C-alpha positions as CSV (number, residue, x, y, z in Angstrom):
1,X,76.4,96.9,143.5
2,X,76.3,94.5,141.0
3,X,74.2,91.4,140.3
4,X,75.7,88.3,139.7
5,X,74.1,87.7,136.1
6,X,76.5,87.4,133.1
7,X,74.0,87.1,130.4
8,X,73.4,90.1,128.6
9,X,71.7,90.4,125.3
10,X,72.7,93.8,124.2
11,X,75.9,94.0,125.5
12,X,79.0,91.4,125.3
13,X,80.1,89.9,128.7
14,X,83.7,88.8,127.9
15,X,85.2,88.4,131.5
16,X,87.5,85.6,131.9
17,X,88.2,84.8,135.5
18,X,91.1,82.7,134.6
19,X,92.5,85.4,132.9
20,X,91.9,87.9,135.3
21,X,93.1,86.0,138.2
22,X,96.6,86.1,136.7
23,X,96.5,89.7,137.0
24,X,95.1,89.7,140.6
25,X,97.1,92.3,142.6
26,X,98.1,94.3,140.0
27,X,95.3,97.4,139.7
28,X,97.2,98.6,136.4
29,X,96.8,95.4,134.6
30,X,93.3,95.1,135.3
31,X,92.6,98.2,134.1
32,X,93.9,97.5,130.9
33,X,92.2,94.0,130.6
34,X,88.9,95.4,131.7
35,X,89.5,98.5,129.1
36,X,90.4,96.0,126.2
37,X,87.4,94.1,127.1
38,X,85.1,97.1,126.7
39,X,86.8,98.5,123.6
40,X,86.2,95.1,122.0
41,X,82.6,95.9,121.7
42,X,81.6,98.5,119.5
43,X,78.0,98.9,121.3
44,X,79.9,100.3,124.6
45,X,82.4,102.6,122.6
46,X,83.8,103.7,119.5
47,X,87.7,103.5,118.2
48,X,89.3,105.8,120.2
49,X,86.2,107.2,122.1
50,X,86.0,106.8,125.8
51,X,88.2,106.7,128.9
52,X,89.3,104.3,131.6
53,X,91.1,104.7,134.8
54,X,92.3,103.2,138.3
55,X,93.4,105.0,141.3
56,X,96.1,102.5,143.6
57,X,98.7,102.9,146.1
58,X,102.2,103.2,144.6
59,X,105.6,104.1,146.2
60,X,106.5,107.7,145.8
61,X,109.9,107.5,144.2
62,X,111.0,110.9,146.2
63,X,109.9,109.8,149.4
64,X,109.5,106.1,149.5
65,X,105.9,106.8,150.9
66,X,102.8,105.2,149.8
67,X,100.9,107.6,147.5
68,X,97.7,107.4,145.7
69,X,98.1,107.5,141.8
70,X,95.8,107.0,139.1
71,X,96.2,105.7,135.7
72,X,93.9,106.8,133.0
73,X,94.0,106.2,129.3
74,X,96.3,108.9,127.6
75,X,95.4,111.9,125.0
76,X,94.6,110.0,121.6
77,X,94.6,106.7,122.8
78,X,91.9,103.6,122.1
79,X,90.8,101.8,124.9
80,X,90.4,98.6,122.9
81,X,94.2,98.5,122.0
82,X,95.3,100.0,125.1
83,X,98.7,98.8,126.4
84,X,100.5,100.4,129.8
85,X,102.4,102.7,127.4
86,X,99.3,104.4,126.4
87,X,98.4,105.2,130.0
88,X,99.2,108.6,131.6
89,X,99.8,108.2,135.6
90,X,99.0,111.1,137.9
91,X,99.5,111.7,141.9
92,X,96.0,112.4,142.7
93,X,96.6,114.7,145.4
94,X,98.2,117.1,143.2
95,X,95.5,116.6,140.6
96,X,93.1,117.4,143.1
97,X,95.3,120.3,144.6
98,X,94.7,122.2,141.1
99,X,91.3,123.5,142.2
100,X,93.1,125.9,144.3
101,X,94.6,127.7,141.1
102,X,91.5,127.1,139.0
103,X,90.3,130.6,137.7
104,X,87.1,129.4,136.2
105,X,85.7,128.4,133.1
106,X,87.4,131.6,131.0
107,X,90.8,129.7,131.6
108,X,89.8,126.3,131.4
109,X,92.5,125.5,128.7
110,X,95.5,126.5,130.8
111,X,94.8,123.8,133.4
112,X,95.8,121.0,131.0
113,X,99.2,122.3,130.9
114,X,99.3,122.2,134.9
115,X,98.4,118.3,134.7
116,X,102.0,117.8,133.8
117,X,103.1,119.0,137.2
118,X,101.0,116.3,138.4
119,X,102.8,113.3,136.5
120,X,103.9,110.4,138.6
121,X,105.2,107.9,135.8
122,X,108.1,110.0,133.9
123,X,107.3,107.7,130.6
124,X,103.3,108.5,130.8
125,X,101.5,109.2,127.8
126,X,100.0,112.9,127.5
127,X,97.1,113.3,129.9
128,X,93.8,113.7,128.2
129,X,91.2,116.5,128.7
130,X,89.2,113.9,130.9
131,X,92.0,113.4,133.3
132,X,89.9,115.7,136.1
133,X,86.8,114.0,135.3
134,X,88.1,110.6,136.4
135,X,90.3,112.7,139.1
136,X,87.8,114.2,141.1
137,X,85.6,111.2,142.0
138,X,86.9,108.6,144.4
139,X,86.4,105.4,143.1
140,X,88.9,103.2,142.7
141,X,87.9,102.3,139.1
142,X,86.1,104.2,136.6
143,X,84.6,103.9,133.1
144,X,83.6,106.8,130.8
145,X,82.0,105.1,127.6
146,X,80.0,106.6,124.7
147,X,77.5,103.8,124.0
148,X,74.8,104.4,121.6
149,X,72.2,103.3,123.9
150,X,73.2,105.5,126.8
151,X,73.7,108.9,124.5
152,X,70.3,108.3,122.8
153,X,68.8,108.8,126.3
154,X,71.5,111.7,127.1
155,X,70.5,113.4,123.6
156,X,66.7,112.9,124.2
157,X,64.6,116.2,124.8
158,X,63.3,114.6,128.4
159,X,67.0,112.9,129.0
160,X,67.0,113.9,132.6
161,X,63.6,113.0,133.9
162,X,63.7,109.7,131.4
163,X,67.2,108.8,133.5
164,X,66.0,109.6,137.0
165,X,62.6,107.3,136.1
166,X,64.5,104.5,134.5
167,X,67.2,104.2,137.2
168,X,65.2,105.2,140.2
169,X,67.7,108.2,141.4
170,X,70.7,105.7,140.9
171,X,72.2,107.4,137.8
172,X,72.9,111.1,138.6
173,X,72.8,113.7,135.6
174,X,75.0,116.4,134.6
175,X,73.7,118.9,131.8
176,X,76.0,119.1,128.7
177,X,79.1,121.2,129.1
178,X,82.3,120.9,126.8
179,X,85.1,118.5,128.5
180,X,87.4,120.2,131.1
181,X,88.6,121.0,134.7
182,X,84.9,122.5,135.7
183,X,83.1,119.3,134.1
184,X,85.5,117.4,136.4
185,X,84.1,119.6,139.2
186,X,80.6,119.1,138.4
187,X,80.6,115.5,138.4
188,X,81.9,115.5,141.6
189,X,79.1,117.6,143.1
190,X,76.5,115.7,141.5
191,X,78.0,112.7,143.5
192,X,78.1,115.0,146.7
193,X,74.2,115.6,146.1
194,X,73.6,112.1,145.3
195,X,75.7,109.8,147.4
196,X,75.2,106.1,146.7
197,X,74.6,106.6,142.9
198,X,76.2,104.2,140.6
199,X,76.6,106.1,137.8
200,X,76.3,109.7,135.9
201,X,74.8,110.6,132.8
202,X,76.3,113.4,130.9
203,X,73.9,115.0,128.9
204,X,74.4,114.7,124.8
205,X,77.6,113.2,125.9
206,X,78.0,110.0,127.4
207,X,78.2,107.6,130.5
208,X,80.3,107.6,133.7
209,X,80.5,104.5,136.0
210,X,82.5,103.0,138.2
211,X,83.3,100.2,140.9
212,X,85.4,99.3,144.0
213,X,87.4,96.8,141.4
214,X,87.8,96.4,138.0
215,X,85.2,93.5,137.8
216,X,82.8,95.3,139.7
217,X,83.3,98.7,137.6
218,X,82.9,96.2,134.4
219,X,79.8,94.7,135.4
220,X,78.2,98.2,136.5
221,X,79.2,99.5,133.2
222,X,77.5,96.5,131.5
223,X,74.2,96.4,133.4
224,X,73.6,100.3,133.1
225,X,74.1,99.9,129.2
226,X,71.7,96.8,129.1
227,X,69.3,98.5,131.1
228,X,69.6,101.9,128.8
229,X,69.2,99.4,125.8
230,X,66.6,97.3,127.2
231,X,64.3,100.6,127.6
232,X,65.1,101.4,123.7
233,X,63.9,98.3,122.3
234,X,60.7,98.4,124.4
235,X,60.1,101.7,122.9
236,X,60.9,101.2,119.0
237,X,57.8,101.7,117.2
238,X,55.4,102.6,120.1
239,X,55.0,106.1,118.9
240,X,55.1,105.4,115.5
241,X,57.1,103.7,112.8
242,X,60.9,104.0,113.5
243,X,62.1,107.2,111.8
244,X,58.8,107.8,110.5
245,X,58.6,104.9,108.3
246,X,60.1,103.9,105.2
247,X,60.1,106.6,102.2
248,X,62.1,104.5,99.5
249,X,63.1,101.0,98.8
250,X,66.8,99.9,98.9
251,X,68.4,98.7,95.4
252,X,69.4,95.1,95.7
253,X,72.5,94.1,97.5
254,X,74.4,93.4,94.0
255,X,73.0,96.9,92.4
256,X,73.8,99.1,95.7
257,X,77.7,97.9,95.3
258,X,77.7,98.1,91.4
259,X,75.7,102.1,91.8
260,X,78.2,102.9,94.5
261,X,81.4,101.8,92.8
262,X,80.5,103.9,89.7
263,X,79.7,106.9,92.2
264,X,82.4,106.7,94.7
265,X,85.2,107.9,92.3
266,X,83.2,111.0,91.6
267,X,82.2,111.7,94.9
268,X,86.2,111.3,95.7
269,X,87.1,114.0,93.0
270,X,84.6,116.5,94.8
271,X,85.9,115.9,98.5
272,X,89.5,115.8,96.8
273,X,89.1,119.7,96.3
274,X,91.6,120.6,99.2
275,X,93.8,117.1,99.3
276,X,93.4,113.8,98.2
277,X,90.8,111.9,100.4
278,X,90.3,108.0,100.6
279,X,87.0,106.8,101.0
280,X,84.8,104.2,102.3
281,X,81.4,102.7,101.7
282,X,78.8,101.0,103.8
283,X,75.2,99.6,103.4
284,X,75.0,98.3,106.7
285,X,71.0,97.9,107.6
286,X,71.0,100.3,110.1
287,X,72.4,103.0,107.6
288,X,69.8,101.9,105.1
289,X,67.0,101.6,107.5
290,X,67.5,105.6,108.4
291,X,68.5,107.0,104.8
292,X,65.4,105.4,103.4
293,X,63.0,107.1,106.1
294,X,60.5,110.0,105.9
295,X,62.7,111.6,108.8
296,X,66.0,111.5,106.9
297,X,65.4,115.1,105.5
298,X,64.5,116.5,109.4
299,X,66.9,114.9,111.3
300,X,70.3,114.7,109.1
301,X,70.3,118.4,108.9
302,X,70.4,118.8,112.7
303,X,73.9,116.9,112.9
304,X,75.3,114.7,115.7
305,X,75.1,115.1,120.0
306,X,78.1,113.2,121.2
307,X,81.5,115.3,120.6
308,X,83.4,112.1,119.9
309,X,80.8,111.8,116.7
310,X,80.8,115.3,114.9
311,X,84.7,115.6,115.7
312,X,84.8,112.8,113.0
313,X,81.8,113.1,110.7
314,X,81.7,117.1,110.5
315,X,78.4,119.2,111.9
316,X,76.1,117.0,109.3
317,X,76.4,115.0,106.3
318,X,75.6,115.9,102.4
319,X,72.5,114.0,101.6
320,X,72.4,113.5,97.4
321,X,69.4,114.4,95.5
322,X,69.9,111.5,93.4
323,X,67.6,108.7,92.3
324,X,68.6,105.6,93.4
325,X,68.4,104.4,89.8
326,X,69.9,107.3,88.1
327,X,71.9,106.8,85.1
328,X,75.5,107.3,85.9
329,X,77.3,106.7,82.6
330,X,77.3,110.2,81.4
331,X,79.8,111.4,83.8
332,X,79.6,114.7,83.0
333,X,76.4,115.1,83.4
334,X,76.3,113.6,86.9
335,X,79.2,115.9,87.7
336,X,77.3,118.8,86.8
337,X,74.4,117.6,89.0
338,X,76.4,117.1,92.0
339,X,78.5,120.2,91.8
340,X,76.1,122.7,93.1
341,X,75.5,120.0,96.2
342,X,78.8,120.4,96.8
343,X,79.2,124.3,96.6
344,X,76.6,124.6,98.9
345,X,77.8,122.3,101.7
346,X,81.0,124.1,101.3
347,X,79.2,127.4,101.8
348,X,77.4,125.8,104.8
349,X,80.3,124.7,106.6
350,X,82.2,128.3,105.8
351,X,79.3,130.3,107.2
352,X,79.2,127.8,110.2
353,X,82.8,128.7,110.9
354,X,82.5,132.6,110.0
355,X,79.4,132.7,112.2
356,X,80.8,130.6,115.5
357,X,84.5,131.8,115.3
358,X,86.5,133.5,118.0
359,X,89.1,135.7,118.0
360,X,91.7,133.1,118.6
361,X,90.2,130.3,116.5
362,X,92.1,128.0,114.3
363,X,91.9,128.8,110.5
364,X,89.0,127.1,108.9
365,X,89.6,123.5,107.9
366,X,88.8,121.4,104.6
367,X,84.8,122.5,104.0
368,X,84.0,119.3,101.9
369,X,81.7,116.7,103.5
370,X,83.0,113.9,105.3
371,X,79.8,111.8,105.5
372,X,77.6,111.3,102.1
373,X,74.3,109.8,102.0
374,X,72.9,108.0,99.0
375,X,69.4,106.8,99.6
376,X,68.4,103.6,98.8
377,X,72.3,102.9,98.1
378,X,74.2,103.4,101.2
379,X,76.8,105.9,102.6
380,X,79.8,107.2,101.8
381,X,82.7,108.7,103.9
382,X,86.0,110.3,103.0
383,X,88.9,111.6,105.1
384,X,92.7,111.8,105.2
385,X,93.4,107.8,105.4
386,X,91.1,104.8,104.9
387,X,90.9,104.2,108.9
388,X,89.8,107.8,109.8
389,X,87.1,107.5,106.8
390,X,85.8,103.8,107.7
391,X,85.9,105.2,111.8
392,X,83.9,108.3,110.4
393,X,81.5,105.6,109.0
394,X,80.9,104.0,112.4
395,X,80.6,106.9,114.2
396,X,77.8,108.2,112.0
397,X,76.1,104.7,112.2
398,X,76.6,105.2,115.9
399,X,74.8,108.7,115.5
400,X,72.1,107.0,113.5
401,X,71.6,104.7,116.5
402,X,71.3,107.8,118.9
403,X,68.8,109.4,116.6
404,X,66.7,106.3,116.4
405,X,66.8,105.5,120.1
406,X,66.3,109.5,121.3
407,X,63.2,109.8,118.5
408,X,61.6,106.6,119.9
409,X,61.6,107.6,123.7
410,X,61.3,111.2,123.2
411,X,62.5,113.9,120.6
412,X,66.5,113.8,119.4
413,X,68.5,116.8,120.3
414,X,71.5,118.1,118.7
415,X,74.1,120.1,119.9
416,X,73.6,123.8,119.4
417,X,76.1,125.2,116.1
418,X,78.2,127.4,118.7
419,X,78.6,124.5,121.2
420,X,79.5,122.2,118.3
421,X,82.1,124.6,116.7
422,X,83.4,125.1,120.2
423,X,84.4,121.5,120.2
424,X,85.6,121.3,116.6
425,X,88.0,124.3,116.8
426,X,89.0,124.0,120.6
427,X,92.8,125.3,120.6
428,X,93.1,121.8,122.4
429,X,91.7,119.8,119.9
430,X,93.9,121.8,117.3
431,X,97.0,121.5,119.2
432,X,96.5,117.6,118.9
433,X,95.9,118.0,115.5
434,X,99.3,119.6,115.2
435,X,100.9,117.1,116.9
436,X,100.0,114.4,114.5
437,X,102.9,113.2,111.9
438,X,103.2,114.7,108.8
439,X,101.6,112.7,105.9
440,X,104.0,110.2,104.2
441,X,104.3,110.8,100.4
442,X,101.7,108.5,98.9
443,X,99.3,109.1,101.9
444,X,95.7,109.4,100.3
445,X,96.6,107.3,97.3
446,X,95.2,104.3,96.3
447,X,97.6,101.8,94.0
448,X,96.7,98.6,92.3
449,X,100.2,96.7,91.3
450,X,99.0,94.0,88.9
451,X,100.5,90.7,90.0
452,X,101.2,91.9,93.7
453,X,101.2,88.6,95.4
454,X,104.8,87.8,95.1
455,X,108.0,89.0,93.9
456,X,108.4,92.3,92.4
457,X,104.8,93.4,92.5
458,X,104.6,92.8,96.3
459,X,108.0,94.4,97.0
460,X,106.5,97.4,95.3
461,X,103.1,97.0,97.3
462,X,105.0,96.9,100.4
463,X,107.1,100.1,99.8
464,X,104.0,101.9,98.6
465,X,102.2,100.9,101.9
466,X,105.2,102.1,103.8
467,X,105.1,105.6,101.8
468,X,101.5,105.8,103.1
469,X,99.5,104.4,100.1
470,X,96.5,101.7,100.3
471,X,96.9,99.0,97.7
472,X,94.9,96.7,95.7
473,X,96.5,93.5,96.2
474,X,95.8,90.7,93.3
475,X,96.7,87.8,91.6
476,X,95.4,84.9,89.5
477,X,96.1,82.5,92.3
478,X,93.9,82.7,95.1
479,X,95.7,81.0,97.6
480,X,99.2,82.9,96.8
481,X,96.7,86.4,97.2
482,X,95.4,85.0,100.6
483,X,98.8,84.4,101.9
484,X,100.0,88.0,100.6
485,X,96.7,89.3,102.0
486,X,97.4,88.0,105.6
487,X,101.0,89.3,105.1
488,X,100.1,92.6,104.9
489,X,97.0,92.5,107.5
490,X,99.8,91.2,109.9
491,X,102.4,93.9,109.0
492,X,99.9,97.0,107.9
493,X,96.6,96.3,109.5
494,X,93.4,95.7,107.4
495,X,92.8,99.3,106.2
496,X,96.2,99.4,104.2
497,X,94.9,97.1,101.5
498,X,92.2,95.1,99.5
499,X,92.3,92.2,97.5
500,X,91.1,91.1,94.1
501,X,91.7,88.1,91.6
502,X,93.1,89.3,88.7
503,X,93.7,87.5,85.5
504,X,94.7,90.9,83.1
505,X,94.0,88.9,79.8
506,X,90.4,89.5,81.2
507,X,88.3,92.6,80.9
508,X,85.9,91.7,83.1
509,X,88.3,90.8,85.9
510,X,90.2,94.5,85.1
511,X,86.9,96.1,85.5
512,X,85.9,94.3,88.7
513,X,89.1,94.9,90.5
514,X,88.8,98.7,89.7
515,X,85.3,98.4,91.0
516,X,86.9,96.5,94.3
517,X,89.1,99.7,94.6
518,X,86.5,102.2,94.4
519,X,84.1,100.6,97.3
520,X,87.2,100.1,99.3
521,X,89.0,103.4,98.9
522,X,87.0,105.3,96.5
523,X,89.1,105.2,93.7
524,X,92.6,104.4,92.5
525,X,95.7,106.7,91.8
526,X,98.3,104.7,90.6
527,X,98.7,101.6,88.3
528,X,101.8,99.6,88.2
529,X,101.4,97.3,85.3
530,X,103.9,94.4,86.6
531,X,101.9,91.2,85.9
532,X,104.0,89.0,83.5
533,X,105.7,85.8,82.3
534,X,108.8,85.1,80.3
535,X,109.0,82.1,77.6
536,X,112.8,81.6,75.9
537,X,113.0,79.6,73.1
538,X,114.2,79.3,69.6
539,X,112.3,80.9,67.0
540,X,111.9,77.2,65.3
541,X,110.8,75.8,69.0
542,X,108.6,78.9,69.5
543,X,104.7,78.2,69.2
544,X,102.0,79.9,68.4
545,X,100.6,79.1,71.8
546,X,103.6,80.6,73.4
547,X,103.1,83.6,71.3
548,X,99.7,84.4,71.9
549,X,100.3,83.9,75.5
550,X,103.3,86.7,75.9
551,X,101.3,89.2,73.9
552,X,98.0,88.5,76.1
553,X,99.7,88.9,79.4
554,X,102.2,91.5,78.5
555,X,100.6,93.6,75.7
556,X,96.7,92.9,76.1
557,X,97.1,93.0,80.0
558,X,98.8,96.3,80.1
559,X,96.1,97.7,77.8
560,X,93.1,96.4,79.6
561,X,94.3,97.3,83.2
562,X,95.0,101.1,81.8
563,X,92.0,101.3,80.4
564,X,90.1,100.2,83.1
565,X,92.1,102.7,85.6
566,X,91.6,105.6,83.0
567,X,87.7,105.7,83.3
568,X,87.9,105.6,87.2
569,X,90.8,108.4,87.4
570,X,88.8,110.8,84.5
571,X,86.0,110.4,87.0
572,X,88.0,111.6,89.9
573,X,89.6,114.4,87.8
574,X,92.7,114.0,90.4
575,X,95.5,112.9,87.5
576,X,97.3,109.8,88.2
577,X,100.2,107.7,87.7
578,X,100.3,104.7,85.5
579,X,104.0,102.7,85.9
580,X,104.6,99.7,83.2
581,X,107.3,97.2,84.2
582,X,108.7,96.3,81.0
583,X,112.3,95.3,80.7
584,X,115.8,95.9,79.1
585,X,114.5,93.3,76.6
586,X,112.3,96.1,75.0
587,X,115.7,97.4,73.6
588,X,118.3,94.9,73.4
589,X,118.4,92.1,70.9
590,X,119.3,89.0,72.2
591,X,119.2,85.0,71.2
592,X,115.9,82.8,71.9
593,X,113.9,85.9,72.8
594,X,111.8,86.4,69.6
595,X,108.5,86.3,71.6
596,X,109.2,88.1,74.9
597,X,111.1,90.6,73.5
598,X,108.9,91.8,71.2
599,X,106.2,92.0,73.5
600,X,108.3,93.9,76.0
601,X,109.1,96.7,72.9
602,X,105.2,96.4,72.2
603,X,104.5,97.3,75.9
604,X,107.1,100.0,75.9
605,X,105.6,102.0,72.8
606,X,102.1,101.3,74.2
607,X,103.3,103.1,77.5
608,X,104.7,106.5,75.1
609,X,101.2,106.2,73.5
610,X,99.6,106.3,76.3
611,X,101.4,109.2,77.8
612,X,100.8,111.2,74.7
613,X,97.1,110.3,75.2
614,X,96.6,110.9,78.9
615,X,98.7,113.9,79.8
616,X,95.8,116.4,79.1
617,X,93.9,114.5,82.2
618,X,97.0,114.7,84.5
619,X,97.8,111.1,84.1
620,X,101.4,110.5,83.9
621,X,102.6,107.0,82.1
622,X,106.3,106.1,82.8
623,X,108.3,103.1,82.5
624,X,110.7,101.2,84.8
625,X,112.9,98.5,82.8
626,X,114.5,96.0,85.4
627,X,116.8,93.0,84.1
628,X,117.5,90.0,85.8
629,X,115.5,90.0,88.9
630,X,115.7,86.5,90.0
631,X,114.4,86.8,93.8
632,X,110.7,85.3,94.1
633,X,109.7,85.9,90.8
634,X,107.7,84.1,88.9
635,X,109.1,84.9,85.8
636,X,111.7,82.1,86.4
637,X,109.1,79.4,86.2
638,X,108.0,77.9,83.0
639,X,111.7,76.8,81.8
640,X,112.6,80.5,81.3
641,X,115.7,80.3,83.6
642,X,116.9,77.0,81.8
643,X,116.4,78.8,78.3
644,X,118.3,81.7,79.1
645,X,121.0,79.5,80.9
646,X,121.3,77.6,77.3
647,X,121.2,80.7,75.5
648,X,124.2,81.7,77.4
649,X,126.1,78.3,77.3
650,X,125.9,78.3,81.6
651,X,124.1,76.3,83.9
652,X,120.9,77.6,86.0
653,X,122.8,78.1,89.3
654,X,125.5,80.2,87.4
655,X,122.8,83.0,86.1
656,X,122.9,85.5,88.9
657,X,126.6,86.0,89.3
658,X,126.3,85.9,85.1
659,X,123.6,88.7,85.2
660,X,125.6,90.8,87.9
661,X,128.9,90.5,85.7
662,X,127.7,91.6,82.5
663,X,126.5,94.8,84.1
664,X,128.5,98.1,84.6
665,X,127.6,97.9,88.3
666,X,128.3,94.8,88.6
667,X,125.2,94.4,90.9
668,X,122.5,91.7,91.6
669,X,119.0,93.5,91.0
670,X,116.6,92.8,93.7
671,X,112.6,93.1,94.0
672,X,112.9,96.3,96.2
673,X,115.0,98.1,93.8
674,X,112.4,98.0,91.2
675,X,109.8,99.0,94.1
676,X,112.3,101.9,94.8
677,X,112.3,102.9,91.3
678,X,108.4,102.8,91.3
679,X,108.2,105.3,94.4
680,X,110.8,107.4,93.1
681,X,108.5,108.1,90.0
682,X,105.3,108.7,92.2
683,X,106.5,110.2,95.1
684,X,106.3,114.0,94.3
685,X,109.8,114.8,93.1
686,X,109.0,113.7,89.5
687,X,105.5,115.0,89.2
688,X,106.0,116.8,85.6
689,X,107.7,113.8,84.4
690,X,105.9,111.5,81.7
691,X,106.5,109.5,78.7
692,X,110.1,108.5,80.6
693,X,112.1,105.3,80.8
694,X,113.8,104.3,84.1
695,X,116.8,101.6,83.6
696,X,117.0,99.4,87.1
697,X,119.5,97.1,85.5
698,X,122.6,97.6,87.2
699,X,123.8,99.2,84.1
700,X,123.4,97.5,80.6
701,X,125.3,99.3,78.1
702,X,123.3,97.8,75.4
703,X,119.9,98.9,76.9
704,X,120.8,102.8,77.2
705,X,118.4,104.7,75.2
706,X,119.9,105.9,71.8
């Protein structure tokens, strides 16, 4: 079936014989190995897309007899990150016997519940809707993928004819049909009518390939996809320019990013009319080729073909009627221009729902666009979390690739609206959505905590991510920031954070950090002004340089970051939170503290002034007053600890105990305690509180507000 060639141009050959040899004899381990390799190449399939399986003999725990079992990726899994815990294992004979009770197309969904009666491994993941598609085929190893190159043929008007001619009859064809039990029967019928074929193309959907071993299946899959890709490449430009040729020229890279950063918060506000959405931006060359083309206006409204695509991107994108060099400085004017486009999109989507719905269809979902195209600039995507928004952009890029290929060899065809609706509002799909974990308190929100590469700032950032937020980690020290970024990537994944070098005394740095927030997540919702330093000297020893540094970092820094964030928050029109980490020293008079204490007092009153001004925009400003947070904090650098110890007549080593003993609760204060206070202010229970001050100092009576 397979050749020995391991050199490919359009797919990646990743098989390692030495690694595979370690797994010899364990078909399930080889299935996982093969799946991870396939999932590592986005040209083969998308995140969460596709399915892989193997069949092998195993001992029946009830009879002790050898029986055939199928292991297959479970519902909602991703083959690129698949582990054994993500597999469903079913008795093959039981699964195939379900055709004896199958009542026809009108009763497809009831079969999914019956899959549970076929479970072999009680620790199985829930079987997916693709289970019968693999089960009715006799091959030991099967790959079902959604490669762009194959879908381009599957979605072409002459797809069946092209498949027949390209593969000389060695690849079968099954017309479009919603995945389910009957489609599994159709795959088996196709194989029975075409014995000896090496795979089956599913119209508008994807590709099935197989082999007697994991390696044979892997090679067969690569070879078929490579052949599809070669065919497309040979035909690009033959009929005419790709996508009808270029209509407009892109802005320069720098100008695209600047324009996208300016616009993203406005788009995010429109897309968040029902719930807070997070954004993603891409100006990938493949995207630009499509969105700048003459064919954009014809192809974009058609929508996508592969179910995996439109489930994540909605039926079609919103294309902005906005000049690439439009002046975005007049925010009110831009919103006024864009509002009708969003209203029209929501109406289109609602009409689509009302026209196609069934008596038992789930309620209409959020009618806002997921994909937004800005010709000359790039593509935005918005969804409930960063990963989903990023994956939606990846899927629409796949859809662009499919349109490009289909148009080159024939004519692109999308799924009929009713068929698309039947997938999008499938009761089984709705059940999967209902099983998803409930959103966390800070889901859909973006937070920038100044000085978040260590100490209190990092503790706040960690708490916010744990509660569902995305964060912009920042610090003046690039090395310290890089270390924090790696820590967050390891603990939370790449979609939980972005990084920015930020000196809070530098206005340009503050503005650039907001641009990073806009490009990474669509905007910002929470600002925690935490960056600080401390200098403890007598008034005689206090230099003007000390004074200026304290006021620049603590007061000016708080002002500049809040100012830059306010502009973004008002663009979004979603409200927001500003929390200023001040100090008990804003209220308590002590020795050797003229500069630091007065700067903290200025921070506190600036917070009150901002609360009074920004409340009308729904932006809440509150204060957390810590005291004596020693652990992993920069505040103890620069002689502060020595200065405070001298002021109190004790040694530096005695400071932690000294601070604890002077509190009413006799407690040492940790960074996590400040983080918990910040979460209390932003987590929703205090959503009607602003201008407040929350002491987290163990109880210092002198700091009680009077």
